[in-house]
N, C-alpha and C positions, 0 to 999 in steps of 0.2 A: 503494500499499500504506499509506504513512504518512499517515493522515488525522488532522486535528486532533480532539481529544476534549475539548471544553470542559466537558462534564458529568461527566467522569471525574476525581475528585480524586486518583487514584493514577497518573494519566498522567505519565510522566517520573520517577517516584519508584522507585528500585531497591529490591529486597527487602533488600539490605544496608543501605541508608539507613534503611528502616523498622525493621529489627532494631536497628541502632545507636541510633536514637531511643528505642525502647522500653526498651532496656537502660539508657540514660542516665536515662530518666524513672522507671522502676520498679526497676531492678536485677534481677539474675537470680532472686533468691529470690522477690520479689513477682511477677515475670513468670511464674514457675513456678506460683505460687498462682493467678494469674488464668487462665492457660492451662496446664492440667496435661498437659504432654507431657515425656517423658524428656529430650529434648535441652536443656530449660530447668532441669531438676531434678538431673540427674546429670552432673557434669563439664561444665558448659555452656561453650560457646565460640561465637563468631560463625561460624566455618567449619563446625563440625559442625551447628549449627542451620540454616545456609543449605542444606547438603546435604539435610537431612531435609525442610525446608520446600519445597524445589524438587521433591521427589519426592512429597510428600503434600499433595494439594489441600485436604482438609478442615482441616489444621493451618495451611496458608498462609491460608485464608479467615479463620480465627479471628484470626491475627496481623494481617491487613489490617483487620479489623473493629475490633480494639482500637486500632490505629494511628489509624483514622478517628475513632473516639470520643475519643481523647486529643487529637487535633488540634482537633476541634471544641470540646472543653472548654477548651483553651488559648485559642482564639479568643474564646469567650464570656467567659472570665475577663478577657482583655485589654480587650474592649469594656466590660465592667462597670467595670473599674478606670478606664478613660478617662472614662466617664460620671460616675463618682464624683468624679474629679479636676475635671472641668468644673463639676459642681454645687457643689463646695467653693469654687471660685473665684468663682462668682456672676457677675452681670453686670458690665459695665464701671463702672456707677454704684455698685454695691456695693463694688467694690474701691477706687474713688476715695474713698468714704465711710470705709472702714477705714483708709486711709492718712492721713486727717486727724487 
């Protein structure tokens, strides 16, 4: 039954972890603007949102899509920052010339 799922980025990630990440990333107000569902806009809480999302497939799909988009954006941002840092440092020879 438990087969590895190497191509599934959500494998092993709980709905609670996804929701906590999105709340930390966007906050309830912005999350409610991005995904317009009542459990994000009116008296939001992790528990009430989890109950709703577990029963409502279309809402869960929207939350999962936003999570995947956010994660991929964070990864692209980190790669870009690493590339910029590497280009700022230059080659070993450039750094040696600067230190003289």
